[in-house]
N, C-alpha and C positions, 0 to 999 in steps of 0.2 A: 611818816616816816623812812630811808630814805639812808642805806648800809653803801660805804665807799672805797675798796680798797686803797690802804696808807702805810707804801715799801720805804725804805732804808738799803743806802747804800752805803758806800764804801766810799766818797768821793767823787764820787760819779755820775752824783745825781742826774745832775744838767746834762751830760751827753746821752745819757738812758732813756732821759724821757721827750729829748728832741728827737730819736730816734724812736720811742716809740710814736709819734706825732709825725716822725717821715712813713709811718706803716701803716701804721692805724688813720689818720686821719685830724679830726678836732681843732680844737680852739688853745691855743698855753693861755691860762688865765691868769698864773699865778710864774713867776719863777727867782723869787726871795732872794738876794745874798743877804748873811751880814753887813751888810758893809751902809753906812747910814742908818738903821734903824738902833732904835731904843733897845737894844741886847746889842749894841758891834762894845760896850764896854764890858761889856760879865763875859764875853765870847772869849774859848783859851784865843792860843796865839795862833796862828794857821788860818782859822777859822774863818773871815771878815768876807776872802772869797765863796765859802760853800754857797749849798743851795739850805737856806730855813725851811723852804715852801717849794713850792711846787704841784702845779694843780694844769691839769690836762682834763677839757672840756670834750667826751664824744660823747657830744649828743642829749644829756641829760646827767653820766654817768658822769662820776667823778674820778682820775687816776692821779690820786696824790700824793705823792712822800717827799723826801730832804736825804743828804746827807745825811748818817746817822752821829746822833749828839753821842761822846763820852761815856754816857751814864746807857745809851741801848747801845750795845754790839750789835753790829750788821756783818752779816753773813751770810750761806746760802741757808732763806728761812724753809722752812716743813710745814708739815699741816695745813697746805690748802695751797690754791690757783690760781693767779686771776682769768677769769675765762672771757674768752670774749664770742661771740653770737653773730654769724657774720651772714649776711643772704643766698649767697649763692655758694657750690661747691669751686669754683675757681675762684673767688672772695678768699675763703675758706685757703686754698690750695697757694692763694698768694700770703697771705699773714703766715701761716704758718712756715711758709719758707725766708721767709723773711725774718720773724724773731726767732727764730731756726741756725740761722746765722750766728755758727760763732758760737752756737749753745747746743748744746748733749737733748735725741728725740726718745722721749723718751715713750711715746708710743706710737708709731708715726701716722700718721694722715690717712686715713681709707675711711670707704663706708663703713660703719655702724647699723643696727638692729633698732638703733633712735637717729641715724644723723645720718647725713645724706653723706658727711665725712666729720668726721672726730679725728683733733692726735696733741698730742701732750709732750711737751717742753718747759726747758730750762735756761733761761734764755742768757746770752753772754755776761748778763750784769747779776746774774742766780733772783734771775725772778721764773715761778714756775707760771706758768702757761697751760692753759686748754680753747683751744681753736675749734667749735662748736657750730655746725649747721645744720639745723632741726633737720627732715624730714614734714612732709606736708603735716601730716595728722600728726607729727607732735608739738606744730608750730607750737598750742596752750602754756602747754609744759612752765612750767617757771614764772611766767604771767601773769599778773593778779588782774587776770580776769579768768587765771584758770580756777577750778572749781577743790575746794577746800579737802584737802584729807584727816577720815577723822578719824 
């Protein structure tokens, strides 16, 4: 089983996903518009060019999203963050700076008791992020090889 984040945007999904790819790398697997799809005839006026589905492959983890359909309003999401785990403190600093550009820093990136670097932000598109570069002693925490908690 795999769980992936699916984000809704207020008409700027394509811009957000192009930015995420520029910052995080990966391969864009989908940027599907309403035009030319079987759904086109059923879309509200002005929706033909909206993104119905975007998918960015980040090395086996998929970040997915779309422009919010009329029955699913977009706005500032709450109660979750997209976590990005990186290998070096330098990469954590770079990713955090790029994602926070035009957004709001909730917790500045800094060393913590579990991480070489950790920070929290909401980007310019309203997506909450955590950027994490764990300490070597904590590297197996949260992975499939970690021991389950009883």
